[in-house]
C-alpha positions in Angstrom: 0.6 57.6 161.0 -3.0 58.7 160.3 -2.6 62.1 161.5 0.5 62.5 158.6 0.3 65.0 156.2 0.4 64.0 152.5 3.9 65.3 152.1 5.1 63.0 155.0 3.2 60.2 153.9 5.3 60.8 150.7 8.5 60.8 152.5 7.6 57.6 154.2 7.1 55.9 151.1 10.3 57.3 149.6 12.1 56.3 152.3 10.9 52.7 152.6 11.8 52.5 148.8 15.5 53.3 150.0 15.3 50.6 152.5 14.5 48.3 149.8 17.4 49.2 147.7 19.6 49.2 151.0 18.6 45.5 151.8 18.6 44.4 148.6 22.6 45.6 148.6 23.4 44.3 152.3 22.4 40.8 152.3 25.4 40.0 154.4 24.2 42.5 157.2 23.0 40.6 160.4 19.2 40.3 160.8 19.5 42.0 164.3 21.5 44.9 162.6 18.5 44.9 159.9 16.0 45.3 162.7 17.7 47.9 164.4 17.9 49.9 161.4 14.5 49.4 160.4 13.2 50.4 164.2 15.5 53.6 163.4 13.9 54.6 160.5 10.3 53.8 161.4 11.5 56.2 164.8 12.6 58.9 162.4 8.9 59.0 160.2 7.1 58.9 163.5 9.0 61.5 164.7 8.7 63.5 161.8 5.2 63.4 161.2 4.6 64.4 164.9 6.2 67.3 164.4 4.9 68.3 161.2 1.3 67.9 162.5 2.2 69.9 165.3 3.8 72.4 162.7 0.9 72.3 159.8 -1.7 73.0 162.8 0.3 76.4 163.9 0.9 77.2 160.5 -3.0 76.7 159.6 -3.9 78.8 162.8 -1.6 81.9 161.5 -2.9 81.9 158.0 -6.3 82.0 159.3 -5.5 85.1 161.2 -4.1 86.5 158.3 -6.7 87.4 155.6 -4.3 89.5 153.3 -1.7 86.5 152.8 -2.1 85.8 149.2 -2.8 82.1 149.7 -6.7 83.3 150.5 -6.8 84.8 146.6 -6.0 81.3 144.2 -8.9 81.0 141.7 -11.7 78.7 142.3 -11.8 75.8 139.2 -15.0 76.0 137.6 -16.9 73.4 139.1 -15.8 72.1 142.3 -17.2 69.9 145.2 -17.3 70.9 149.3 -17.8 68.4 151.5 -19.2 69.0 154.9 -18.6 67.0 157.5 -20.9 67.6 160.6 -22.5 65.9 163.2 -25.2 64.8 161.7 -23.8 63.2 158.8 -22.3 64.6 155.1 -23.8 67.1 152.7 -22.0 68.6 149.7 -22.4 71.5 147.9 -21.5 72.1 144.1 -19.7 75.1 143.5 -19.9 77.0 140.5 -17.6 80.1 139.5 -19.7 81.4 136.5 -22.1 82.1 139.0 -20.4 84.3 140.8 -16.7 84.6 140.9 -15.7 87.0 143.0 -17.9 84.7 145.9 -17.0 81.5 144.4 -13.2 82.5 145.1 -13.9 83.3 148.5 -15.9 79.9 149.4 -13.3 78.3 147.6 -10.3 79.2 149.8 -12.2 79.6 153.2 -13.1 76.0 152.1 -9.8 74.4 151.3 -7.9 76.2 153.8 -9.7 75.2 156.7 -12.0 77.8 158.0 -15.4 76.5 158.2 -13.6 73.3 160.4 -14.9 73.3 163.5 -17.6 75.8 163.3 -21.1 75.6 164.2 -24.6 76.3 162.2 -25.3 78.6 164.4 -28.9 79.6 162.6 -31.3 77.1 161.4 -34.9 78.2 160.8 -36.9 75.0 159.6 -38.3 75.6 156.6 -36.4 78.9 155.8 -32.3 78.5 155.8 -29.5 77.3 157.5 -27.1 79.4 158.3 -22.9 79.5 159.2 -19.7 80.6 158.6 -18.8 82.3 162.2 -15.3 81.1 163.3 -15.2 78.8 166.5 -11.6 81.4 167.0 -12.4 85.0 168.3 -9.5 86.0 166.7 -10.5 84.8 163.3 -13.5 86.7 163.8 -12.1 89.7 164.7 -9.4 89.7 161.3 -12.4 88.7 159.0 -15.7 90.5 160.3 -15.1 93.3 158.2 -13.1 92.0 155.3 -15.6 92.4 153.1 -16.3 91.4 149.1 -17.4 93.1 146.3 -21.0 91.9 145.2 -20.9 89.7 142.3 -23.9 90.4 139.6 -27.5 89.3 141.2 -28.0 85.6 140.5 -31.1 85.3 143.3 -33.0 82.1 142.5 -33.6 80.9 146.2 -35.1 77.8 145.6 -34.7 75.0 147.7 -31.3 73.4 147.9 -29.1 76.9 146.6 -26.7 78.6 148.6 -25.4 82.1 148.7 -23.2 84.3 150.7 -25.3 86.6 153.1 -24.8 90.6 153.6 -25.7 93.1 155.2 -28.6 95.7 154.0 -26.1 97.3 152.0 -23.5 96.6 149.1 -20.6 95.0 149.2 -20.7 93.5 152.4 -20.4 89.7 151.9 -17.9 88.1 154.2 -17.6 84.7 155.5 -21.2 83.6 156.4 -23.3 81.1 154.2 -26.7 80.3 154.1 -28.4 77.1 152.6 -32.2 77.6 151.5 -34.2 74.6 153.2 -37.1 75.8 150.9 -38.4 77.5 148.0 -37.4 81.3 149.2 -38.6 83.2 146.7 -39.4 86.3 149.1 -35.7 86.6 149.0 -35.1 86.7 145.1 -36.0 90.6 144.9 -32.8 90.9 147.1 -29.0 90.8 145.4 -27.9 87.4 146.5 -25.7 85.8 144.2 -26.5 81.5 144.7 -23.1 80.2 143.8 -24.5 76.6 143.5 -26.5 73.8 144.7 -26.7 71.0 147.3 -25.8 67.7 145.4 -25.6 65.5 148.3 -27.4 65.0 151.9 -30.2 67.7 151.7 -31.9 65.6 154.2 -28.9 66.6 156.9 -29.4 69.6 156.3 -32.7 69.7 156.6 -31.9 67.6 160.3 -29.8 70.1 161.6 -30.7 71.1 165.0 -32.9 74.3 164.8 -34.8 74.6 168.5 -33.0 77.8 169.1 -34.7 79.6 165.9 -33.4 82.7 165.7 -32.0 83.1 169.2 -28.9 81.6 168.5 -27.3 84.5 166.3 -29.5 84.7 163.9 -28.2 86.7 160.6 -26.0 89.3 159.9 -29.2 91.9 159.7 -30.0 91.4 163.2 -26.9 92.5 165.1 -27.1 89.1 167.9 -24.1 87.7 166.4 -21.6 89.8 168.6 -21.3 87.2 171.9 -20.7 84.6 169.5 -18.0 86.3 167.2 -16.2 87.6 170.3 -16.9 84.2 172.5 -16.2 81.6 169.5 -17.0 78.0 170.3 -16.6 78.3 174.0 -19.4 80.9 174.2 -21.2 78.8 171.6 -21.1 75.2 173.1 -21.9 76.6 176.4 -25.0 79.0 176.0 -25.9 76.5 172.7 -25.0 73.1 173.2 -27.1 71.6 170.9 -26.0 73.1 167.5 -24.2 70.7 165.4 -21.0 71.4 164.3 -18.9 71.3 161.3 -16.5 68.8 161.9 -14.4 69.4 158.8 -14.6 70.7 155.2 -12.7 69.2 152.5 -12.4 70.3 148.7 -12.5 68.5 144.9 -12.0 70.0 141.5 -14.3 68.1 139.0 -14.6 68.4 135.3 -18.5 68.9 135.0 -21.3 69.7 137.0 -23.7 67.1 138.4 -26.4 69.0 137.9 -28.8 67.5 140.5 -30.2 69.3 143.0 -30.3 67.2 146.1 -34.6 67.4 147.1 
């Protein structure tokens, strides 16, 4: 039952409620008959949940491979928290739409629609940045590769624990890759990065992400080394760089106000 979607959990609750009403009205039905009816209901729910899980997986893959779908255009709330479950633990980003609405909307939708699930933190340069955002599915990388965003006004204050989309050395080339500052990187402030928020939980988790490959496991979007990772997906990355940490699952929640405390 743990894999059931929220919709099917709601269905199960409604079915159980109806069963209670039926039992109240049918006290004369034999114990054996009621048991058989209950088994039938449970079988129906389990079968439906299994079908739903498979169907949703297929629908999710189809959505990830279709960046033109209107679902990707949903505006982000003013403040949202993005929770990353990784092989080293959990960290949480506070996304502030006011700081860069175009980038915030993209990040919000990538996170809530599962783009970052089962991906790898391919670039960790200790005391500099941690970077991720290549999909584990080559087909997804192919369609998002040039799905660039217009620039937000620069908001480039690269202190430890802040994050922004990376971009090529030309305007309007942000896409899916995000970096988190592991130190106060004031040297990057003259560039037109748009910081979108801060780490509010788990900075020590980010610090502990595997950094042994340095710039050799894909590096950044400007270095020209990411082609094999994009076209090979997780199969290539896991074979060539097996020690990279993984982002297992990402969830998003809307909050009423900023936490306002940078996780150090």
